[in-house]
C-alpha positions as MATLAB code, in Angstrom:
seq = 'XXXXXXXXXXXXXXXXXXXXXXXXXXXXXXXXXXXXXXXXXXXXXXXXXXXXXXXXXXXXXXXXXXXXXXXXXXXXXXXXXXXXXXXXXXXXXXXXXXXXXXXXXXXXXXXXXXXXXXXXXXXXXXXXXXXXXXXXXXXXXXXXXXXXXXXXXXXXXXXXXXXXXXXXXXXXXXXXXXXXXXXXXXXXXXXXXXXXXXXXXXXXXXXXXXX';
ca = [
     -79.608  -38.527    1.366;
     -76.884  -39.569   -0.960;
     -74.793  -36.615    0.485;
     -75.464  -37.734    4.023;
     -74.724  -41.430    3.275;
     -71.490  -40.201    1.607;
     -70.513  -38.093    4.537;
     -71.216  -40.969    7.101;
     -69.431  -43.540    4.746;
     -66.291  -41.348    4.646;
     -66.369  -40.959    8.411;
     -66.872  -44.734    8.912;
     -63.756  -45.409    6.837;
     -61.553  -42.904    8.745;
     -62.787  -44.335   11.928;
     -62.049  -47.811   10.704;
     -58.470  -46.774    9.670;
     -58.015  -45.321   13.112;
     -58.862  -48.586   14.799;
     -56.859  -50.802   12.649;
     -54.026  -48.840   13.346;
     -54.332  -49.447   17.186;
     -53.532  -52.577   19.166;
     -55.568  -54.036   22.056;
     -54.349  -54.316   25.342;
     -53.944  -57.798   26.607;
     -52.322  -57.218   30.105;
     -50.892  -54.252   31.818;
     -48.702  -54.208   35.022;
     -48.497  -50.965   36.712;
     -47.193  -51.685   40.278;
     -49.402  -48.937   41.994;
     -49.889  -50.888   45.358;
     -46.925  -51.011   47.707;
     -45.675  -54.550   48.135;
     -47.626  -55.886   45.163;
     -45.411  -57.501   42.570;
     -48.585  -58.317   40.480;
     -47.177  -61.942   40.170;
     -43.690  -60.835   39.093;
     -40.479  -62.363   40.540;
     -36.907  -61.319   40.541;
     -34.101  -63.736   39.243;
     -30.471  -62.517   40.029;
     -32.223  -59.653   41.778;
     -34.415  -58.883   44.686;
     -37.615  -57.330   43.695;
     -39.815  -54.753   45.625;
     -42.676  -52.599   44.811;
     -43.120  -48.975   46.446;
     -46.404  -48.093   44.841;
     -44.740  -46.201   41.929;
     -42.577  -48.930   40.300;
     -40.941  -52.333   40.727;
     -37.402  -51.972   41.900;
     -34.393  -54.212   41.953;
     -30.647  -54.290   42.548;
     -28.710  -56.884   40.376;
     -27.035  -59.549   42.313;
     -25.360  -60.926   39.324;
     -24.655  -59.689   35.618;
     -28.231  -60.843   34.137;
     -31.081  -59.624   36.160;
     -34.434  -60.724   35.059;
     -38.142  -60.423   35.952;
     -40.208  -63.473   35.575;
     -43.800  -63.799   35.423;
     -45.049  -67.736   35.984;
     -48.252  -69.091   34.813;
     -49.803  -65.832   33.426;
     -51.991  -67.630   30.939;
     -52.112  -64.865   28.431;
     -53.924  -65.578   25.309;
     -54.835  -63.373   22.221;
     -57.923  -61.428   22.039;
     -60.783  -63.255   20.216;
     -60.315  -61.174   17.119;
     -56.596  -61.158   17.154;
     -54.191  -63.167   14.736;
     -50.807  -62.172   16.213;
     -49.085  -60.703   19.014;
     -48.145  -56.999   18.746;
     -45.747  -55.598   21.362;
     -44.253  -55.489   24.818;
     -43.845  -51.917   26.220;
     -42.075  -51.066   29.457;
     -40.625  -47.987   31.251;
     -37.295  -48.561   32.788;
     -34.356  -46.464   34.352;
     -31.241  -47.825   36.008;
     -29.188  -46.127   38.967;
     -25.719  -47.440   39.102;
     -24.892  -48.480   42.614;
     -27.678  -45.832   43.680;
     -25.471  -43.086   42.508;
     -26.815  -39.476   43.585;
     -26.210  -38.644   40.056;
     -29.413  -40.607   39.361;
     -30.123  -42.443   35.917;
     -27.215  -43.147   33.709;
     -26.452  -44.175   30.142;
     -26.838  -47.733   29.585;
     -26.845  -50.521   26.916;
     -29.409  -53.308   26.627;
     -27.907  -56.122   24.439;
     -28.846  -59.688   23.847;
     -32.078  -61.277   25.097;
     -34.832  -58.456   26.167;
     -38.018  -60.778   26.108;
     -38.356  -64.460   26.547;
     -41.600  -66.621   26.512;
     -42.471  -70.152   27.094;
     -45.701  -71.351   25.541;
     -45.841  -74.432   27.825;
     -45.404  -74.190   31.897;
     -41.751  -75.245   32.379;
     -41.064  -75.544   28.942;
     -37.575  -76.081   27.635;
     -38.060  -74.368   24.187;
     -38.767  -70.848   24.725;
     -39.036  -68.305   21.951;
     -36.789  -65.346   22.561;
     -36.742  -61.581   21.031;
     -33.263  -60.129   21.110;
     -32.270  -56.557   20.431;
     -30.275  -53.795   21.096;
     -31.268  -50.500   23.100;
     -28.924  -47.770   23.848;
     -29.905  -44.514   25.750;
     -28.805  -41.984   28.014;
     -30.457  -39.336   30.190;
     -30.065  -36.954   32.839;
     -32.394  -36.109   35.563;
     -35.233  -38.752   36.620;
     -36.856  -39.750   33.296;
     -37.679  -43.215   32.551;
     -36.765  -44.695   29.211;
     -39.712  -46.123   27.195;
     -38.799  -49.522   25.499;
     -41.070  -51.142   22.981;
     -40.340  -54.697   21.908;
     -41.838  -56.002   18.713;
     -43.122  -59.653   19.235;
     -45.425  -59.948   16.151;
     -43.192  -62.482   14.949;
     -43.436  -64.996   17.630;
     -46.034  -67.828   18.151;
     -49.421  -66.756   18.586;
     -49.989  -69.208   21.332;
     -50.812  -68.622   25.059;
     -48.026  -67.178   27.180;
     -47.251  -69.581   30.212;
     -44.073  -68.160   31.590;
     -42.798  -64.616   30.702;
     -38.906  -63.321   31.176;
     -38.154  -59.807   30.807;
     -34.706  -58.517   30.910;
     -34.835  -54.753   31.942;
     -31.158  -53.663   31.807;
     -27.913  -54.818   30.253;
     -24.548  -53.248   30.521;
     -24.287  -50.183   32.700;
     -22.377  -48.001   30.348;
     -20.678  -50.007   27.700;
     -21.741  -53.137   25.709;
     -21.426  -55.566   28.468;
     -23.174  -57.415   31.158;
     -20.081  -57.361   33.296;
     -21.029  -54.001   34.650;
     -24.487  -54.710   35.602;
     -23.702  -56.561   39.054;
     -24.747  -54.270   41.778;
     -26.847  -51.719   39.856;
     -30.107  -50.615   40.794;
     -33.059  -50.323   38.348;
     -36.735  -49.396   38.258;
     -39.446  -50.899   35.964;
     -42.816  -49.440   35.557;
     -45.886  -49.746   33.442;
     -45.322  -53.307   31.529;
     -48.059  -53.811   28.731;
     -48.449  -56.522   26.374;
     -50.882  -56.063   23.341;
     -51.985  -57.920   20.259;
     -53.237  -56.914   16.931;
     -56.944  -57.227   17.646;
     -58.987  -54.244   16.227;
     -61.251  -52.828   18.923;
     -65.005  -52.819   17.951;
     -66.462  -49.307   18.023;
     -69.217  -48.790   20.837;
     -72.775  -47.811   19.809;
     -72.246  -44.349   21.677;
     -69.195  -43.783   19.194;
     -71.510  -44.661   16.114;
     -74.227  -42.292   17.301;
     -71.518  -39.190   17.889;
     -70.445  -40.152   14.210;
     -73.793  -39.896   12.858;
     -74.311  -36.590   14.633;
     -71.226  -35.332   13.162;
     -72.357  -36.230    9.815;
     -75.739  -34.332   10.168;
     -73.825  -31.300   11.443;
     -71.516  -31.307    8.521;
     -74.646  -31.688    6.173;
     -76.597  -28.826    7.769;
     -73.572  -26.759    7.424;
     -73.348  -27.259    3.627;
     -76.886  -26.449    3.338;
     -76.396  -22.865    4.837;
];
């Protein structure tokens, strides 16, 4: 019995460590339905959805995606926000060459905690990447340091300069954004079925030790 308890305890510890290393999903936007922007609107860009991604063409040097009144709050067991992740690619003037290298500088993510608020919190950072072919870049923005309050307005800046560290080259460029997720630091509670499987695993290990 002591051996079994030890095996189960070790398994539970490993399971707990795995859970604590993960983050909880608060919101996810996949743009899988043609014409459905899932509440997002474009600023300095038109915004369309083709069932695969949200698509825009910058009509200025600072294209933005905005989500008004999402009312996103932390999970009941969370104490802080975790990250915003999205996939993006940029096609300069819809060039047949496809995605090009680009720089994302300055603001990437901005949030208001009061609808129409004038004192948003802004996350800034640099993202420089290049690729050939049709691959999306995956961008993860750490938001663990911002206020743990409810999100009432969100602004996402998907692209910066086209091929240099300057927004002046963004005007007229086409881009695609997909799979926007927002997570917090909540730890998922294991389901009873998971604990049952863990117990069976412990019994199996004990039987093998006895043989």
